[in-house]
Structure formats: C-alpha cells, structure tokens
PANU-457666 format. One record per residue: residue number from 1; y, z, x of N, C-alpha, C, O, CB in turn; residue in three letters. Coordinates in Angstrom, 2 decimals. Each point is the difference from the previous one (the first is absolute). Last residue first. Glycine has a CB too. Layout:
BEGIN
@resi:NUM n_north:Y n_up:Z n_east:X ca_north:Y ca_up:Z ca_east:X c_north:Y c_up:Z c_east:X o_north:Y o_up:Z o_east:X cb_north:Y cb_up:Z cb_east:X resn:ALA
...
//
This chain:
BEGIN
@resi:91 n_north:9.16 n_up:12.85 n_east:-0.87 ca_north:-1.02 ca_up:-0.51 ca_east:-0.74 c_north:0.89 c_up:-1.99 c_east:0.35 o_north:-0.53 o_up:-1.01 o_east:-0.48 cb_north:-0.44 cb_up:3.95 cb_east:-1.94 resn:VAL
@resi:90 n_north:2.85 n_up:0.13 n_east:6.10 ca_north:-0.19 ca_up:0.00 ca_east:-1.53 c_north:-0.94 c_up:-0.96 c_east:-0.50 o_north:-0.25 o_up:-1.04 o_east:0.59 cb_north:2.44 cb_up:1.73 cb_east:-0.79 resn:LYS
@resi:89 n_north:-2.06 n_up:2.00 n_east:4.94 ca_north:0.37 ca_up:-1.58 ca_east:-0.66 c_north:0.27 c_up:0.55 c_east:-1.80 o_north:-0.27 o_up:1.06 o_east:-0.57 cb_north:-1.81 cb_up:-3.09 cb_east:2.59 resn:GLN
@resi:88 n_north:-0.25 n_up:4.79 n_east:2.03 ca_north:1.59 ca_up:-0.39 ca_east:0.29 c_north:0.23 c_up:-0.53 c_east:-1.19 o_north:0.70 o_up:0.86 o_east:-0.55 cb_north:-0.50 cb_up:-1.41 cb_east:2.99 resn:GLY
@resi:87 n_north:-4.64 n_up:1.38 n_east:-1.82 ca_north:0.40 ca_up:-1.15 ca_east:0.99 c_north:1.61 c_up:0.15 c_east:0.16 o_north:0.65 o_up:-0.72 o_east:0.76 cb_north:-2.70 cb_up:-1.05 cb_east:-1.56 resn:ALA
@resi:86 n_north:-0.27 n_up:4.91 n_east:-2.30 ca_north:-0.56 ca_up:0.09 ca_east:1.49 c_north:0.67 c_up:-1.15 c_east:0.91 o_north:0.30 o_up:0.28 o_east:1.16 cb_north:-2.68 cb_up:0.67 cb_east:-2.04 resn:ILE
@resi:85 n_north:3.18 n_up:-1.56 n_east:-3.28 ca_north:1.23 ca_up:1.07 ca_east:0.17 c_north:-0.67 c_up:0.69 c_east:1.55 o_north:0.71 o_up:0.47 o_east:0.89 cb_north:0.11 cb_up:0.25 cb_east:-4.08 resn:GLU
@resi:84 n_north:-3.45 n_up:-4.10 n_east:1.05 ca_north:1.47 ca_up:-0.55 ca_east:0.00 c_north:1.00 c_up:1.12 c_east:0.67 o_north:1.00 o_up:-0.27 o_east:0.66 cb_north:-1.48 cb_up:-1.21 cb_east:-2.97 resn:ALA
@resi:83 n_north:-3.88 n_up:2.46 n_east:0.74 ca_north:0.27 ca_up:-0.62 ca_east:1.05 c_north:0.98 c_up:-0.64 c_east:0.70 o_north:0.12 o_up:-0.18 o_east:1.21 cb_north:-1.62 cb_up:0.32 cb_east:-1.93 resn:ILE
@resi:82 n_north:1.35 n_up:2.62 n_east:-3.45 ca_north:-0.31 ca_up:1.06 ca_east:1.28 c_north:0.31 c_up:-1.02 c_east:1.33 o_north:0.79 o_up:0.23 o_east:0.91 cb_north:-3.02 cb_up:1.49 cb_east:-2.23 resn:ALA
@resi:81 n_north:2.43 n_up:-4.21 n_east:-2.82 ca_north:1.63 ca_up:0.94 ca_east:0.51 c_north:-0.78 c_up:0.46 c_east:1.06 o_north:0.24 o_up:-0.53 o_east:1.09 cb_north:1.43 cb_up:1.59 cb_east:-3.30 resn:ILE
@resi:80 n_north:-5.32 n_up:-2.88 n_east:0.28 ca_north:0.83 ca_up:-0.79 ca_east:0.15 c_north:1.42 c_up:0.12 c_east:0.56 o_north:0.53 o_up:-0.87 o_east:0.70 cb_north:-1.99 cb_up:0.37 cb_east:-2.18 resn:THR
@resi:79 n_north:-1.94 n_up:3.49 n_east:-0.14 ca_north:-0.28 ca_up:-0.41 ca_east:0.88 c_north:0.88 c_up:-1.00 c_east:0.90 o_north:0.14 o_up:0.06 o_east:1.22 cb_north:-1.96 cb_up:0.65 cb_east:-2.47 resn:THR
@resi:78 n_north:2.84 n_up:0.89 n_east:-3.13 ca_north:0.11 ca_up:1.07 ca_east:0.91 c_north:-0.43 c_up:-0.34 c_east:1.18 o_north:0.70 o_up:0.46 o_east:0.90 cb_north:-0.90 cb_up:0.97 cb_east:-2.46 resn:TRP
@resi:77 n_north:-0.98 n_up:-4.25 n_east:-1.59 ca_north:1.62 ca_up:-0.28 ca_east:-0.09 c_north:0.33 c_up:1.43 c_east:1.13 o_north:0.88 o_up:-0.22 o_east:0.83 cb_north:-0.35 cb_up:-1.06 cb_east:-4.02 resn:TYR
@resi:76 n_north:-4.67 n_up:1.14 n_east:1.79 ca_north:-0.09 ca_up:-1.70 ca_east:0.68 c_north:1.61 c_up:0.28 c_east:0.17 o_north:0.40 o_up:-0.48 o_east:1.06 cb_north:-2.66 cb_up:-1.56 cb_east:-2.52 resn:LEU
@resi:75 n_north:0.74 n_up:5.54 n_east:-0.99 ca_north:-0.64 ca_up:0.06 ca_east:1.64 c_north:0.65 c_up:-1.39 c_east:0.48 o_north:0.53 o_up:-0.02 o_east:1.11 cb_north:-3.25 cb_up:1.40 cb_east:-1.42 resn:MET
@resi:74 n_north:3.51 n_up:0.21 n_east:-4.10 ca_north:1.09 ca_up:-0.11 ca_east:0.71 c_north:-0.50 c_up:-0.30 c_east:1.10 o_north:0.81 o_up:-0.49 o_east:0.79 cb_north:0.51 cb_up:1.79 cb_east:-1.85 resn:PRO
@resi:73 n_north:-4.02 n_up:-3.18 n_east:-2.62 ca_north:0.15 ca_up:0.98 ca_east:0.00 c_north:1.64 c_up:0.04 c_east:1.46 o_north:0.56 o_up:-1.02 o_east:0.39 cb_north:-3.84 cb_up:1.64 cb_east:-1.71 resn:PRO
@resi:72 n_north:2.91 n_up:-4.29 n_east:-2.63 ca_north:-0.72 ca_up:0.29 ca_east:1.25 c_north:0.12 c_up:1.19 c_east:0.39 o_north:1.09 o_up:0.41 o_east:-0.40 cb_north:-0.87 cb_up:-2.31 cb_east:1.02 resn:LYS
@resi:71 n_north:2.70 n_up:0.20 n_east:-4.50 ca_north:-1.82 ca_up:-1.04 ca_east:0.30 c_north:-0.45 c_up:0.49 c_east:1.32 o_north:-0.54 o_up:-0.98 o_east:0.52 cb_north:1.09 cb_up:-1.67 cb_east:-1.61 resn:SER
@resi:70 n_north:3.87 n_up:4.35 n_east:-1.09 ca_north:-1.45 ca_up:0.50 ca_east:0.23 c_north:-1.25 c_up:-0.41 c_east:-0.17 o_north:-1.08 o_up:0.46 o_east:-0.39 cb_north:2.18 cb_up:0.77 cb_east:0.05 resn:LEU
@resi:69 n_north:4.46 n_up:-0.91 n_east:0.85 ca_north:-0.77 ca_up:-1.41 ca_east:0.08 c_north:-1.26 c_up:1.02 c_east:0.48 o_north:-0.13 o_up:0.60 o_east:1.06 cb_north:2.08 cb_up:-3.14 cb_east:-0.25 resn:TYR
@resi:68 n_north:3.25 n_up:3.75 n_east:-3.03 ca_north:-1.45 ca_up:0.45 ca_east:0.78 c_north:-0.41 c_up:-1.30 c_east:-0.23 o_north:0.44 o_up:-0.86 o_east:-0.75 cb_north:-1.17 cb_up:3.49 cb_east:0.36 resn:PRO
@resi:67 n_north:5.83 n_up:-2.80 n_east:1.22 ca_north:-1.00 ca_up:-0.17 ca_east:-1.28 c_north:-1.36 c_up:0.54 c_east:0.89 o_north:-0.18 o_up:-0.14 o_east:1.21 cb_north:1.40 cb_up:-2.31 cb_east:-2.86 resn:SER
@resi:66 n_north:2.33 n_up:1.34 n_east:4.51 ca_north:0.31 ca_up:1.28 ca_east:-0.41 c_north:-0.84 c_up:0.09 c_east:-1.51 o_north:0.24 o_up:1.07 o_east:-0.55 cb_north:2.32 cb_up:-0.95 cb_east:2.00 resn:GLY
@resi:65 n_north:-2.97 n_up:-3.83 n_east:1.01 ca_north:1.32 ca_up:-0.01 ca_east:-0.60 c_north:0.53 c_up:1.28 c_east:-0.48 o_north:0.99 o_up:0.14 o_east:-0.71 cb_north:-1.51 cb_up:-2.31 cb_east:0.14 resn:GLY
@resi:64 n_north:-4.45 n_up:2.08 n_east:1.81 ca_north:1.05 ca_up:-1.03 ca_east:0.06 c_north:1.17 c_up:-0.25 c_east:-1.07 o_north:-0.01 o_up:-0.22 o_east:-1.21 cb_north:-1.86 cb_up:-0.68 cb_east:2.33 resn:ILE
@resi:63 n_north:-2.19 n_up:4.87 n_east:1.06 ca_north:1.13 ca_up:-0.47 ca_east:-0.77 c_north:0.07 c_up:-1.38 c_east:0.27 o_north:-0.64 o_up:-0.39 o_east:0.98 cb_north:1.88 cb_up:2.46 cb_east:-0.94 resn:THR
@resi:62 n_north:-4.52 n_up:2.63 n_east:0.39 ca_north:0.14 ca_up:-1.12 ca_east:0.54 c_north:1.12 c_up:-1.25 c_east:-1.25 o_north:-0.15 o_up:-0.20 o_east:-1.20 cb_north:-2.69 cb_up:1.04 cb_east:2.81 resn:PRO
@resi:61 n_north:2.11 n_up:4.76 n_east:-0.33 ca_north:-0.31 ca_up:-1.04 ca_east:-0.95 c_north:0.57 c_up:-1.10 c_east:0.30 o_north:1.22 o_up:-0.03 o_east:0.21 cb_north:-1.50 cb_up:1.39 cb_east:-1.77 resn:VAL
@resi:60 n_north:0.61 n_up:2.01 n_east:5.01 ca_north:-1.16 ca_up:0.64 ca_east:-1.23 c_north:-0.13 c_up:-1.17 c_east:-0.72 o_north:-1.10 o_up:-0.50 o_east:0.25 cb_north:1.75 cb_up:3.05 cb_east:-0.69 resn:ILE
@resi:59 n_north:2.59 n_up:-2.57 n_east:4.09 ca_north:-1.35 ca_up:-0.54 ca_east:0.30 c_north:-1.33 c_up:-0.10 c_east:-1.07 o_north:-1.04 o_up:-0.66 o_east:-0.04 cb_north:1.98 cb_up:1.57 cb_east:2.18 resn:TRP
@resi:58 n_north:4.50 n_up:-1.08 n_east:-0.78 ca_north:-0.58 ca_up:0.42 ca_east:-1.31 c_north:-1.44 c_up:-0.73 c_east:0.09 o_north:-0.34 o_up:-1.13 o_east:-0.35 cb_north:2.77 cb_up:1.37 cb_east:-1.14 resn:ASP
@resi:57 n_north:1.68 n_up:-1.30 n_east:3.43 ca_north:-0.39 ca_up:0.60 ca_east:0.62 c_north:-1.18 c_up:1.55 c_east:-0.46 o_north:-0.15 o_up:1.15 o_east:0.40 cb_north:2.48 cb_up:-2.66 cb_east:0.59 resn:GLY
@resi:56 n_north:0.27 n_up:-2.98 n_east:-1.76 ca_north:0.65 ca_up:1.03 ca_east:-0.82 c_north:-0.82 c_up:0.91 c_east:0.79 o_north:0.74 o_up:0.98 o_east:-0.14 cb_north:0.00 cb_up:-1.89 cb_east:-2.37 resn:ARG
@resi:55 n_north:-1.72 n_up:-2.85 n_east:4.77 ca_north:1.20 ca_up:0.27 ca_east:-0.24 c_north:0.25 c_up:0.81 c_east:-1.05 o_north:1.23 o_up:-0.05 o_east:0.01 cb_north:-0.87 cb_up:-1.75 cb_east:0.95 resn:ASP
@resi:54 n_north:-4.79 n_up:1.25 n_east:-0.24 ca_north:0.87 ca_up:0.33 ca_east:1.24 c_north:1.38 c_up:0.20 c_east:-0.08 o_north:0.53 o_up:1.03 o_east:0.42 cb_north:-2.00 cb_up:-2.20 cb_east:0.58 resn:GLN
@resi:53 n_north:-0.81 n_up:-0.49 n_east:-4.89 ca_north:-0.45 ca_up:1.34 ca_east:-0.12 c_north:0.82 c_up:0.60 c_east:1.88 o_north:0.71 o_up:0.99 o_east:0.13 cb_north:-3.73 cb_up:-1.59 cb_east:-2.31 resn:MET
@resi:52 n_north:3.28 n_up:-4.13 n_east:1.52 ca_north:0.83 ca_up:1.00 ca_east:-1.36 c_north:-0.52 c_up:1.34 c_east:0.29 o_north:0.91 o_up:0.75 o_east:0.38 cb_north:-0.87 cb_up:-2.51 cb_east:-2.55 resn:ASP
@resi:51 n_north:-2.72 n_up:-1.41 n_east:4.60 ca_north:1.74 ca_up:-0.16 ca_east:0.37 c_north:1.08 c_up:1.36 c_east:-0.75 o_north:0.79 o_up:0.85 o_east:0.41 cb_north:-1.24 cb_up:-4.01 cb_east:-0.52 resn:ILE
@resi:50 n_north:-4.29 n_up:2.64 n_east:-1.27 ca_north:0.41 ca_up:0.39 ca_east:1.27 c_north:1.01 c_up:-0.12 c_east:0.65 o_north:0.41 o_up:0.89 o_east:0.76 cb_north:-1.96 cb_up:-1.08 cb_east:-0.79 resn:ALA
@resi:49 n_north:0.96 n_up:-2.60 n_east:-3.84 ca_north:-0.65 ca_up:1.75 ca_east:-0.48 c_north:0.45 c_up:0.94 c_east:1.16 o_north:0.86 o_up:0.85 o_east:-0.20 cb_north:-3.37 cb_up:-1.63 cb_east:-1.04 resn:THR
@resi:48 n_north:2.50 n_up:-4.06 n_east:2.47 ca_north:1.76 ca_up:0.39 ca_east:-0.75 c_north:-0.14 c_up:1.56 c_east:-0.47 o_north:0.86 o_up:0.86 o_east:0.17 cb_north:-0.23 cb_up:-3.57 cb_east:-1.50 resn:VAL
@resi:47 n_north:-4.86 n_up:0.79 n_east:3.64 ca_north:0.91 ca_up:-0.10 ca_east:0.89 c_north:1.36 c_up:1.25 c_east:-0.77 o_north:0.41 o_up:1.13 o_east:0.28 cb_north:-1.39 cb_up:-4.22 cb_east:0.67 resn:LEU
@resi:46 n_north:-2.29 n_up:1.41 n_east:-3.78 ca_north:-0.70 ca_up:1.10 ca_east:0.60 c_north:0.96 c_up:0.61 c_east:1.21 o_north:0.12 o_up:1.21 o_east:0.20 cb_north:-2.55 cb_up:-2.36 cb_east:-0.86 resn:ARG
@resi:45 n_north:3.51 n_up:-3.12 n_east:-1.84 ca_north:-0.37 ca_up:1.39 ca_east:-0.84 c_north:0.08 c_up:1.34 c_east:0.77 o_north:0.81 o_up:0.93 o_east:-0.09 cb_north:-2.41 cb_up:-2.32 cb_east:-1.22 resn:ILE
@resi:44 n_north:0.62 n_up:-2.67 n_east:3.34 ca_north:0.99 ca_up:0.22 ca_east:0.17 c_north:0.25 c_up:1.23 c_east:-1.34 o_north:0.15 o_up:1.16 o_east:0.39 cb_north:0.32 cb_up:-3.73 cb_east:1.09 resn:SER
@resi:43 n_north:-4.86 n_up:1.12 n_east:-0.53 ca_north:0.38 ca_up:0.50 ca_east:1.46 c_north:1.45 c_up:0.27 c_east:-0.34 o_north:0.33 o_up:1.08 o_east:0.50 cb_north:-2.02 cb_up:-2.52 cb_east:1.22 resn:GLU
@resi:42 n_north:0.48 n_up:-0.82 n_east:-5.09 ca_north:-0.97 ca_up:1.47 ca_east:-0.06 c_north:0.63 c_up:0.65 c_east:1.22 o_north:0.70 o_up:1.01 o_east:-0.07 cb_north:-3.29 cb_up:-1.84 cb_east:-0.95 resn:HIS
@resi:41 n_north:3.15 n_up:-3.73 n_east:0.57 ca_north:1.00 ca_up:0.69 ca_east:-0.65 c_north:-0.23 c_up:1.51 c_east:-0.62 o_north:0.68 o_up:0.65 o_east:-0.80 cb_north:-0.08 cb_up:-3.04 cb_east:0.42 resn:TRP
@resi:40 n_north:-2.26 n_up:-0.18 n_east:4.89 ca_north:0.02 ca_up:-0.41 ca_east:-1.24 c_north:0.84 c_up:0.92 c_east:-0.86 o_north:0.65 o_up:0.88 o_east:0.55 cb_north:-2.80 cb_up:-1.91 cb_east:-0.13 resn:SER
@resi:39 n_north:2.20 n_up:0.73 n_east:4.62 ca_north:-1.20 ca_up:-1.45 ca_east:-0.69 c_north:-0.15 c_up:-0.09 c_east:-0.94 o_north:-0.53 o_up:-1.06 o_east:-0.37 cb_north:-0.66 cb_up:0.97 cb_east:1.49 resn:ALA
@resi:38 n_north:5.34 n_up:2.16 n_east:2.44 ca_north:-0.67 ca_up:0.33 ca_east:-1.18 c_north:-1.19 c_up:-1.27 c_east:-0.77 o_north:0.32 o_up:-1.11 o_east:-0.44 cb_north:2.16 cb_up:2.73 cb_east:0.23 resn:VAL
@resi:37 n_north:-1.73 n_up:-1.42 n_east:5.80 ca_north:0.91 ca_up:0.03 ca_east:-1.03 c_north:-0.34 c_up:0.66 c_east:-1.65 o_north:-1.12 o_up:0.52 o_east:-0.04 cb_north:1.79 cb_up:-2.61 cb_east:1.65 resn:GLY
@resi:36 n_north:-1.67 n_up:0.30 n_east:3.27 ca_north:-0.69 ca_up:-0.68 ca_east:-0.85 c_north:1.11 c_up:0.28 c_east:-1.15 o_north:0.68 o_up:-0.85 o_east:-0.58 cb_north:-3.36 cb_up:1.04 cb_east:1.54 resn:TYR
@resi:35 n_north:2.92 n_up:2.05 n_east:3.42 ca_north:0.17 ca_up:-1.62 ca_east:-0.08 c_north:-0.18 c_up:-0.65 c_east:-1.05 o_north:0.43 o_up:-1.15 o_east:0.04 cb_north:-1.01 cb_up:1.11 cb_east:1.76 resn:ASP
@resi:34 n_north:-1.14 n_up:4.68 n_east:-0.53 ca_north:0.99 ca_up:-0.15 ca_east:-0.74 c_north:1.00 c_up:-1.64 c_east:-0.14 o_north:0.83 o_up:-0.26 o_east:-0.88 cb_north:-1.11 cb_up:3.07 cb_east:1.53 resn:THR
@resi:33 n_north:-3.40 n_up:-1.69 n_east:1.70 ca_north:-0.61 ca_up:0.54 ca_east:-1.50 c_north:0.96 c_up:-0.14 c_east:-0.60 o_north:-0.08 o_up:-0.38 o_east:-1.16 cb_north:-1.43 cb_up:1.95 cb_east:1.48 resn:ILE
@resi:32 n_north:0.49 n_up:-2.15 n_east:4.63 ca_north:0.46 ca_up:-1.27 ca_east:-0.99 c_north:-0.03 c_up:0.45 c_east:-1.38 o_north:-0.36 o_up:-0.89 o_east:-0.78 cb_north:-0.60 cb_up:-0.90 cb_east:2.24 resn:GLY
@resi:31 n_north:-2.26 n_up:3.92 n_east:1.34 ca_north:0.76 ca_up:-0.94 ca_east:0.55 c_north:0.85 c_up:-0.89 c_east:-1.11 o_north:-0.40 o_up:-0.90 o_east:-0.74 cb_north:-1.36 cb_up:0.97 cb_east:2.70 resn:PHE
@resi:30 n_north:-1.96 n_up:2.60 n_east:-3.34 ca_north:1.28 ca_up:1.12 ca_east:0.00 c_north:1.10 c_up:-1.29 c_east:0.79 o_north:1.05 o_up:-0.24 o_east:-0.59 cb_north:-2.52 cb_up:3.44 cb_east:1.06 resn:LEU
@resi:29 n_north:-3.28 n_up:-4.15 n_east:-1.22 ca_north:0.79 ca_up:0.19 ca_east:-1.52 c_north:1.44 c_up:0.46 c_east:0.38 o_north:0.92 o_up:-0.12 o_east:-0.81 cb_north:-3.14 cb_up:0.96 cb_east:-0.68 resn:TYR
@resi:28 n_north:-0.76 n_up:-1.77 n_east:5.67 ca_north:-0.01 ca_up:-0.90 ca_east:-1.31 c_north:0.67 c_up:-0.02 c_east:-1.28 o_north:0.41 o_up:-1.03 o_east:-0.55 cb_north:-2.09 cb_up:1.06 cb_east:1.42 resn:THR
@resi:27 n_north:1.34 n_up:3.20 n_east:2.74 ca_north:0.83 ca_up:-0.96 ca_east:0.52 c_north:0.02 c_up:-0.89 c_east:-1.27 o_north:1.02 o_up:-0.23 o_east:-0.64 cb_north:-1.55 cb_up:0.45 cb_east:3.31 resn:PHE
@resi:26 n_north:-2.16 n_up:3.28 n_east:-3.65 ca_north:1.21 ca_up:0.24 ca_east:-0.14 c_north:1.19 c_up:-1.11 c_east:0.52 o_north:1.09 o_up:-0.17 o_east:-0.55 cb_north:-2.22 cb_up:2.49 cb_east:0.61 resn:GLY
@resi:25 n_north:-3.49 n_up:-2.61 n_east:0.29 ca_north:0.16 ca_up:-0.29 ca_east:-1.27 c_north:1.99 c_up:0.15 c_east:-0.14 o_north:0.85 o_up:-0.74 o_east:-0.50 cb_north:-3.95 cb_up:1.80 cb_east:-0.35 resn:CYS
@resi:24 n_north:0.64 n_up:-0.33 n_east:4.74 ca_north:0.05 ca_up:-1.70 ca_east:-0.23 c_north:0.71 c_up:-0.14 c_east:-1.42 o_north:0.74 o_up:-0.92 o_east:-0.35 cb_north:-3.20 cb_up:0.23 cb_east:1.71 resn:LEU
@resi:23 n_north:1.53 n_up:5.50 n_east:0.28 ca_north:1.27 ca_up:-0.93 ca_east:0.86 c_north:0.19 c_up:-1.52 c_east:-0.43 o_north:1.07 o_up:-0.61 o_east:0.01 cb_north:-1.64 cb_up:2.00 cb_east:2.18 resn:LEU
@resi:22 n_north:-3.55 n_up:1.51 n_east:-4.07 ca_north:1.34 ca_up:-0.07 ca_east:-0.50 c_north:1.93 c_up:-0.67 c_east:0.81 o_north:1.08 o_up:-0.42 o_east:-0.42 cb_north:-3.07 cb_up:2.62 cb_east:-0.66 resn:THR
@resi:21 n_north:-2.75 n_up:-2.79 n_east:2.62 ca_north:0.00 ca_up:-0.59 ca_east:-1.27 c_north:1.47 c_up:-0.05 c_east:-0.84 o_north:0.71 o_up:-0.86 o_east:-0.53 cb_north:-3.22 cb_up:1.68 cb_east:0.61 resn:LEU
@resi:20 n_north:1.11 n_up:1.46 n_east:3.74 ca_north:0.52 ca_up:-1.35 ca_east:0.99 c_north:0.43 c_up:-0.50 c_east:-1.85 o_north:1.09 o_up:-0.46 o_east:-0.33 cb_north:-3.22 cb_up:-0.33 cb_east:3.56 resn:PHE
@resi:19 n_north:0.46 n_up:4.93 n_east:-3.22 ca_north:1.54 ca_up:0.03 ca_east:0.59 c_north:0.12 c_up:-1.38 c_east:0.42 o_north:1.05 o_up:-0.30 o_east:0.56 cb_north:-0.84 cb_up:2.78 cb_east:0.36 resn:VAL
@resi:18 n_north:-4.65 n_up:-1.85 n_east:-2.38 ca_north:1.18 ca_up:0.76 ca_east:-0.92 c_north:1.34 c_up:-0.56 c_east:0.56 o_north:0.62 o_up:-0.93 o_east:-0.50 cb_north:-1.95 cb_up:3.32 cb_east:0.07 resn:LEU
@resi:17 n_north:-1.93 n_up:-2.64 n_east:2.96 ca_north:-0.08 ca_up:-1.29 ca_east:-0.87 c_north:0.94 c_up:0.33 c_east:-1.27 o_north:0.66 o_up:-0.77 o_east:-0.71 cb_north:-3.28 cb_up:0.06 cb_east:1.49 resn:ASP
@resi:16 n_north:1.55 n_up:3.96 n_east:2.75 ca_north:0.67 ca_up:-1.44 ca_east:0.40 c_north:0.48 c_up:-0.60 c_east:-0.59 o_north:1.13 o_up:-0.45 o_east:0.19 cb_north:-2.12 cb_up:0.21 cb_east:0.76 resn:VAL
@resi:15 n_north:-1.97 n_up:3.62 n_east:-2.91 ca_north:1.75 ca_up:0.34 ca_east:0.33 c_north:0.71 c_up:-1.00 c_east:0.51 o_north:1.07 o_up:-0.35 o_east:-0.50 cb_north:-1.47 cb_up:2.46 cb_east:1.06 resn:ARG
@resi:14 n_north:-4.48 n_up:-2.58 n_east:-0.68 ca_north:0.39 ca_up:-0.42 ca_east:-1.20 c_north:1.97 c_up:0.74 c_east:-0.54 o_north:0.76 o_up:-0.26 o_east:-0.93 cb_north:-4.24 cb_up:0.13 cb_east:0.44 resn:THR
@resi:13 n_north:0.96 n_up:0.47 n_east:4.75 ca_north:0.37 ca_up:-1.45 ca_east:-0.33 c_north:0.31 c_up:-0.28 c_east:-1.50 o_north:0.60 o_up:-0.98 o_east:-0.45 cb_north:-2.10 cb_up:0.32 cb_east:2.37 resn:SER
@resi:12 n_north:0.52 n_up:5.15 n_east:-0.19 ca_north:0.99 ca_up:-0.51 ca_east:0.64 c_north:0.37 c_up:-1.60 c_east:-0.35 o_north:1.14 o_up:-0.45 o_east:-0.04 cb_north:-1.86 cb_up:2.29 cb_east:1.75 resn:ARG
@resi:11 n_north:-3.17 n_up:0.43 n_east:-3.88 ca_north:1.41 ca_up:0.29 ca_east:-0.17 c_north:1.37 c_up:-0.15 c_east:0.46 o_north:1.04 o_up:0.09 o_east:-0.65 cb_north:-2.41 cb_up:0.82 cb_east:0.19 resn:PRO
@resi:10 n_north:-3.82 n_up:-3.06 n_east:-0.20 ca_north:0.93 ca_up:0.51 ca_east:1.55 c_north:0.63 c_up:-0.02 c_east:-1.04 o_north:0.02 o_up:-0.94 o_east:-0.79 cb_north:-0.17 cb_up:0.13 cb_east:3.46 resn:ASN
@resi:9 n_north:-2.69 n_up:-1.15 n_east:-4.64 ca_north:0.22 ca_up:0.91 ca_east:-0.44 c_north:0.89 c_up:1.28 c_east:1.11 o_north:0.26 o_up:1.20 o_east:-0.14 cb_north:-2.41 cb_up:-2.28 cb_east:-1.52 resn:HIS
@resi:8 n_north:0.47 n_up:-3.91 n_east:1.96 ca_north:0.92 ca_up:0.29 ca_east:-1.42 c_north:0.36 c_up:1.36 c_east:-0.20 o_north:0.95 o_up:0.22 o_east:-0.76 cb_north:-2.06 cb_up:-1.97 cb_east:-0.41 resn:THR
@resi:7 n_north:-1.15 n_up:-0.93 n_east:5.93 ca_north:-0.25 ca_up:0.94 ca_east:-1.08 c_north:1.29 c_up:0.30 c_east:-0.91 o_north:1.03 o_up:0.44 o_east:0.52 cb_north:-2.84 cb_up:0.56 cb_east:1.02 resn:ASP
@resi:6 n_north:1.04 n_up:-4.04 n_east:1.83 ca_north:0.21 ca_up:-0.46 ca_east:-1.14 c_north:-0.07 c_up:0.89 c_east:-1.04 o_north:0.19 o_up:-0.21 o_east:-1.20 cb_north:-0.82 cb_up:-1.59 cb_east:2.06 resn:LEU
@resi:5 n_north:0.39 n_up:2.47 n_east:4.01 ca_north:1.29 ca_up:-0.58 ca_east:-0.38 c_north:0.12 c_up:-0.25 c_east:-1.18 o_north:1.16 o_up:-0.06 o_east:-0.42 cb_north:-0.95 cb_up:-0.75 cb_east:2.17 resn:SER
@resi:4 n_north:-4.41 n_up:2.25 n_east:-0.35 ca_north:1.04 ca_up:1.28 ca_east:-0.09 c_north:1.20 c_up:-0.52 c_east:-0.30 o_north:0.71 o_up:0.66 o_east:-0.75 cb_north:-1.73 cb_up:0.75 cb_east:2.37 resn:ASP
@resi:3 n_north:-2.03 n_up:-4.99 n_east:-0.79 ca_north:-0.38 ca_up:0.97 ca_east:-1.01 c_north:0.92 c_up:1.15 c_east:-0.18 o_north:0.48 o_up:0.13 o_east:-1.13 cb_north:-2.70 cb_up:-0.77 cb_east:1.62 resn:SER
@resi:2 n_north:1.94 n_up:-1.88 n_east:3.32 ca_north:0.70 ca_up:-0.69 ca_east:-1.06 c_north:0.16 c_up:0.51 c_east:-1.20 o_north:1.04 o_up:-0.07 o_east:-0.66 cb_north:-1.69 cb_up:-1.49 cb_east:1.63 resn:LEU
@resi:1 n_north:-1.79 n_up:3.30 n_east:2.72 ca_north:1.46 ca_up:0.43 ca_east:-0.01 c_north:0.36 c_up:-0.88 c_east:-1.05 o_north:0.81 o_up:0.57 o_east:-0.73 cb_north:-0.28 cb_up:0.14 cb_east:3.16 resn:MET
//
C-alpha cells in the first residue's frame, strides 16, 4: 500500500501536484506585484513606449514622444497595453 502512494507515474497525483505548484507560485510571485514599482531604466523605457502607443492609439510602430523606437519587436508593448485595457486602466 505504501508503494502505491509513492508511485510517480500516477497521472492524478501529477495533476494535483501541478495544480498545487501553480497556486503556490501564483501566490508567491503575484501577491503585491504592483507594490514594488519600476526596477530599472529598461523597464521605464518599455513603459514609456507602451504609454505613448496607447495614448496615440497607434499599436503598429512603437514610439517615444512620437518618434519611432524600434529597439524591440512590438509584441512586448502590445501585451502591456492589452493587459492594461483588459483591466480597464491606462499603462
């Protein structure tokens, strides 16, 4: 009986472990995530770019102050803007 509970190939046990691990990581990493703020100038540039794109309503070309900023592909900025809009907020 003890060997049955230690079976690592039990799919139900694996699913329960994955759910538990996901919940633990979610609590650990997401609790208070907005309390810290921007950690580096790299993050601030990414946020300024996303803010500018959202304010201008132009999601195609990343811009800072109306000038193209082509340092990164726009997917990062699109994701940032999309999450903010889903939450009903500005970046």
